[in-house]
Phi, psi and omega in degrees: 000127183279170190296319174306308175300321179293322178299315181296321178297318177299306177309312184300311176302315182292330174295315179300321180292317178293319179296321176296318175301318180298313176303319178298309182298319176301317188295312186295336182280349180283161176302313181221141181210160184276119185295324178291323175291323176304310178302317175302311178301318184294320180289331178286322179293318171294322172299312173303316178301321183292325181292321179296323178299316180295321175296318183294325177295315182303312180300322187289318177297317179296323180293322178296306180307308178299326183287336180280337180297000000 
């Protein structure tokens, strides 16, 4: 994966992460909400965060490789 593709993927994941945070906040602002739905959203958000961490690591490695060329 080249750095431009990786940057696009990072932006996409970050946008999804932000959208999930919005859904969580919207749910918490309701008078009643499903604990199971909330837990599901939080798990999805955590999975995206983990994937973002992997992508940031890959980006760092690619940038180091490019710098050494």
